[in-house]
Residue frames relative to the residue before (quaternion, step in Angstrom):
aa qw qx qy qz dx dy dz
M 1.0000 0.0000 0.0000 0.0000 0.00 0.00 0.00
T 0.6207 0.5514 -0.3452 0.4377 3.56 1.01 -0.76
L 0.6526 0.5131 -0.3136 0.4610 3.57 0.96 -0.86
L 0.6615 0.5019 -0.3082 0.4642 3.58 0.96 -0.84
K 0.6465 0.5094 -0.3177 0.4707 3.58 1.00 -0.79
N 0.6415 0.5122 -0.3174 0.4747 3.56 1.02 -0.79
H 0.6475 0.5125 -0.3154 0.4677 3.57 1.00 -0.82
K 0.6265 0.5341 -0.3352 0.4581 3.57 0.99 -0.80
E 0.6601 0.4992 -0.3005 0.4740 3.58 0.95 -0.86
F 0.6230 0.5409 -0.3237 0.4632 3.56 1.04 -0.83
T 0.6854 0.4818 -0.2985 0.4572 3.59 0.87 -0.93
K 0.5974 0.5550 -0.3645 0.4497 3.59 1.08 -0.62
I 0.6957 0.4792 -0.2653 0.4647 3.55 0.96 -0.92
K 0.8062 0.3537 -0.1397 0.4533 3.58 0.82 -1.04
S 0.5448 0.7163 -0.3639 0.2402 3.60 1.15 -0.51
N 0.2952 -0.7730 0.5149 0.2239 3.62 1.14 -0.30
N 0.5909 -0.6151 0.3367 0.3988 3.58 1.14 0.74
N 0.4591 0.7045 -0.4446 0.3084 3.62 1.06 0.56
N 0.4032 -0.7681 0.4256 0.2576 3.61 1.31 0.01
F 0.4032 0.6879 -0.5027 0.3340 3.62 1.13 0.54
V 0.3939 -0.6974 0.5452 0.2476 3.55 -1.15 0.62
N 0.7666 0.2887 -0.1462 0.5547 3.55 0.90 -0.96
I 0.1316 0.8021 -0.5651 0.1415 3.55 -0.18 1.30
N 0.4509 -0.6574 0.5228 0.3021 3.54 -1.24 0.45
T 0.7439 -0.4275 0.2690 0.4377 3.57 -1.27 0.01
K 0.6535 0.4884 -0.3137 0.4859 3.60 1.27 -0.29
G 0.5558 -0.6330 0.3780 0.3841 3.59 1.28 -0.04
N 0.5397 0.6146 -0.3996 0.4140 3.58 1.28 0.23
W 0.6774 -0.4889 0.3722 0.4045 3.52 -1.31 0.41
M 0.3480 -0.7452 0.5364 0.1895 3.57 -0.89 0.98
K 0.4757 -0.6796 0.4840 0.2785 3.57 -0.93 0.89
K 0.6643 -0.5614 0.3368 0.3607 3.53 -1.17 0.79
H 0.6721 0.5003 -0.3255 0.4383 3.63 0.85 -0.83
N 0.6232 0.5222 -0.3477 0.4670 3.60 1.10 -0.57
V 0.6364 0.5104 -0.3211 0.4811 3.57 1.00 -0.82
A 0.6451 0.5257 -0.3198 0.4530 3.59 0.97 -0.87
N 0.6452 0.5175 -0.3224 0.4604 3.61 0.98 -0.78
I 0.6534 0.5028 -0.3055 0.4764 3.56 0.97 -0.86
L 0.6487 0.5176 -0.3132 0.4618 3.57 0.95 -0.90
K 0.6280 0.5343 -0.3395 0.4527 3.60 0.99 -0.78
K 0.6462 0.5139 -0.3217 0.4635 3.59 0.94 -0.83
I 0.6550 0.5072 -0.3051 0.4698 3.57 0.97 -0.88
K 0.6623 0.5100 -0.3041 0.4569 3.58 0.90 -0.95
D 0.6585 0.5075 -0.3128 0.4593 3.58 0.93 -0.87
E 0.6777 0.4995 -0.2937 0.4528 3.56 0.93 -0.91
L 0.7503 0.3798 -0.2044 0.5010 3.58 0.96 -0.87
E 0.3201 -0.7724 0.4805 0.2648 3.57 1.33 -0.23
I 0.4366 0.6545 -0.4860 0.3805 3.54 0.82 1.10
H 0.2862 -0.7428 0.5814 0.1685 3.55 -1.24 0.46
I 0.3004 0.7135 -0.5748 0.2649 3.54 -0.26 1.32
G 0.3333 -0.7563 0.5319 0.1843 3.55 -0.96 0.87
L 0.6709 -0.4938 0.3729 0.4086 3.51 -1.28 0.37
H 0.6777 0.4896 -0.2983 0.4603 3.56 0.95 -0.84
D 0.5636 0.5969 -0.3779 0.4281 3.59 1.15 -0.57
I 0.6160 0.5562 -0.3436 0.4395 3.56 1.10 -0.68
R 0.5966 0.5453 -0.3617 0.4646 3.62 1.11 -0.61
H 0.6488 0.5060 -0.3122 0.4749 3.57 0.98 -0.87
L 0.6432 0.5168 -0.3116 0.4713 3.57 0.96 -0.88
H 0.6229 0.5557 -0.3253 0.4442 3.56 0.98 -0.89
G 0.6893 0.4761 -0.2732 0.4727 3.58 0.85 -1.00
T 0.6610 0.5137 -0.3046 0.4543 3.56 0.95 -0.86
L 0.6748 0.4923 -0.3020 0.4594 3.59 0.89 -0.90
L 0.6386 0.5089 -0.3337 0.4711 3.59 1.00 -0.73
C 0.6504 0.5021 -0.3142 0.4756 3.58 0.97 -0.82
Q 0.6242 0.5576 -0.3226 0.4420 3.56 1.02 -0.83
E 0.7069 0.4264 -0.2468 0.5075 3.57 1.14 -0.64
N 0.5016 -0.6910 0.3889 0.3458 3.56 1.31 0.39
T 0.2402 0.7663 -0.5474 0.2354 3.57 1.04 0.80
N 0.6028 -0.5664 0.4210 0.3722 3.56 -1.11 0.70
L 0.4921 -0.7046 0.4345 0.2694 3.57 -0.74 1.11
K 0.6166 0.5353 -0.3474 0.4611 3.59 1.00 -0.74
G 0.6492 0.5179 -0.3074 0.4646 3.57 1.01 -0.80
I 0.6321 0.5163 -0.3299 0.4743 3.58 1.01 -0.80
S 0.6632 0.5221 -0.2980 0.4459 3.55 0.88 -0.98
Q 0.6727 0.4784 -0.2951 0.4812 3.58 0.93 -0.86
R 0.6375 0.5395 -0.3285 0.4411 3.59 0.99 -0.80
L 0.7133 0.4089 -0.2393 0.5165 3.58 1.10 -0.71
W 0.4325 -0.7297 0.4218 0.3202 3.59 1.35 0.11
H 0.3591 0.7104 -0.5177 0.3137 3.57 0.96 0.89
S 0.5147 -0.6689 0.4461 0.2978 3.56 -1.08 0.69
N 0.8136 0.0316 -0.0249 0.5800 3.60 1.17 -0.43
T 0.6128 -0.5960 0.3966 0.3346 3.52 -1.25 0.54
V 0.5660 0.5991 -0.3921 0.4087 3.60 1.12 -0.53
F 0.6448 0.5074 -0.3146 0.4773 3.58 0.96 -0.86
T 0.6368 0.5356 -0.3301 0.4457 3.57 0.91 -0.90
L 0.7050 0.4642 -0.2694 0.4636 3.57 0.82 -0.98
N 0.7235 0.4700 -0.2627 0.4320 3.56 0.81 -0.97
V 0.7845 0.3422 -0.1664 0.4898 3.57 0.98 -0.78
Y 0.8061 0.3629 -0.1590 0.4395 3.57 0.82 -0.96
V 0.7397 0.4045 -0.2372 0.4826 3.59 0.92 -0.79
K 0.1700 -0.7707 0.6103 0.0679 3.53 -0.78 1.10
T 0.4563 -0.6734 0.5054 0.2878 3.57 -1.06 0.71
T 0.1141 -0.7909 0.6003 0.0340 3.55 -0.76 1.10
D 0.6585 -0.4764 0.3825 0.4395 3.56 -1.26 0.19
E 0.6352 0.5367 -0.3261 0.4495 3.57 1.06 -0.76
I 0.6315 0.5121 -0.3297 0.4798 3.61 1.02 -0.75
K 0.6382 0.5187 -0.3239 0.4677 3.60 0.96 -0.84
K 0.6610 0.5106 -0.2960 0.4634 3.57 0.96 -0.93
N 0.6536 0.5102 -0.3094 0.4655 3.60 0.93 -0.91
T 0.6478 0.5245 -0.3115 0.4563 3.57 0.97 -0.88
A 0.6613 0.4978 -0.3011 0.4736 3.58 0.93 -0.90
N 0.6547 0.5152 -0.3100 0.4579 3.60 0.97 -0.84
I 0.6450 0.5089 -0.3268 0.4671 3.59 0.95 -0.83
F 0.6534 0.5014 -0.3186 0.4693 3.58 0.94 -0.85
E 0.6529 0.5249 -0.3166 0.4449 3.57 0.88 -0.94
E 0.6748 0.4963 -0.2931 0.4610 3.58 0.94 -0.88
S 0.6654 0.5165 -0.3089 0.4416 3.58 1.08 -0.69
V 0.7382 0.4025 -0.2383 0.4861 3.62 1.09 -0.56
L 0.6685 0.4942 -0.3101 0.4612 3.59 1.19 -0.25
């Protein structure tokens, strides 16, 4: 978590208002092979098995879990429509189930 928080702070400082997550030291978009190399180092150090593309799925799922607008999620992942985003990228989590139940409960009470 500390590394992620530090990276978030770094991107705030260096991003040049471009809203990229993976940036180089100049604040420009990082090329895919550089991100893959960094991810490999992280995976090796933490002894985890996750692919670069898996992070896109996680990204969509976490945004959905936080009740983010689906159209916004779809556009952020560069999908042409929300149906693809939901069917392929967003996985149902216990938190999503809980949020859905809470929203329904609040609407009928």
